[in-house]
C-alpha positions in Angstrom: 55.9 121.7 -180.0 54.5 120.1 -176.8 51.9 117.4 -177.2 49.5 116.2 -174.4 47.3 113.2 -174.6 44.3 113.3 -172.2 43.3 109.9 -170.9 40.0 108.9 -169.2 39.3 110.3 -165.8 39.4 107.0 -163.9 40.7 107.9 -160.5 43.0 105.6 -158.5 41.0 103.7 -156.0 41.5 104.8 -152.4 43.0 101.5 -151.4 45.3 101.3 -154.3 49.0 102.3 -153.7 50.6 104.6 -156.2 53.1 102.5 -158.3 56.2 104.3 -159.6 56.8 101.4 -162.0 53.7 102.3 -163.9 53.0 105.4 -166.0 53.0 108.2 -163.4 50.2 110.0 -165.2 47.7 107.3 -165.7 48.9 104.5 -163.4 48.4 101.9 -166.0 50.4 99.5 -168.1 50.5 101.2 -171.5 51.6 99.9 -174.9 54.0 102.8 -175.2 57.5 102.3 -173.8 58.0 104.5 -170.7 60.7 107.1 -171.3 63.1 108.4 -168.7 63.8 112.1 -169.4 67.3 111.6 -168.0 68.1 109.2 -170.8 67.8 111.9 -173.5 70.7 112.5 -175.8 70.3 116.2 -175.3 72.8 118.1 -173.2 70.1 119.4 -170.8 69.2 116.1 -169.3 67.0 117.5 -166.5 64.9 119.6 -168.9 62.3 116.8 -169.4 61.6 116.6 -165.7 61.4 120.4 -165.4 59.1 120.7 -168.4 56.8 117.9 -167.1 56.7 119.3 -163.6 56.0 122.8 -164.9 53.2 121.6 -167.1 51.6 119.5 -164.4 51.7 122.4 -162.0 50.1 124.8 -164.5 47.3 122.4 -165.2 46.8 121.8 -161.5 46.8 125.5 -160.8 44.0 126.2 -163.2 42.0 123.1 -162.2 42.4 121.3 -165.5 44.6 118.4 -164.4 42.6 115.1 -165.1 41.7 113.3 -161.9 43.6 110.3 -163.2 46.8 112.2 -162.5 47.5 111.9 -158.8 49.3 115.2 -158.3 49.7 114.8 -154.5 51.7 111.6 -155.1 54.1 113.4 -157.4 55.4 115.7 -154.7 57.1 114.2 -151.7 57.6 117.7 -150.2 60.7 118.5 -152.3 58.7 119.7 -155.3 57.3 117.8 -158.3 60.5 118.1 -160.4 62.8 116.8 -157.6 60.3 114.0 -156.7 60.2 112.8 -160.3 63.9 112.9 -160.6 64.4 110.9 -157.4 61.6 108.3 -158.0 61.9 107.8 -161.7 65.6 107.6 -162.0 65.5 104.7 -159.6 62.9 102.9 -161.7 64.4 103.6 -165.1 
């Protein structure tokens, strides 16, 4: 079962640069440890990125993605899933 936790709608200030070292959803330091989907013990290591990218896209498409999630930053032109894989695997 998928679980989603909605955070406040605080938007990233226009002069603030997106930081891939922070949580990509809320851009904050959180008490939870950040998890790299590629470090799963499952055989389908890319499934976490695919699932997250799919969910984000669906929320975006229906206009229900919180403004705290900076969707445009999550796609460098290669798609959300591929961008997450490239950026987050470097950080983790």
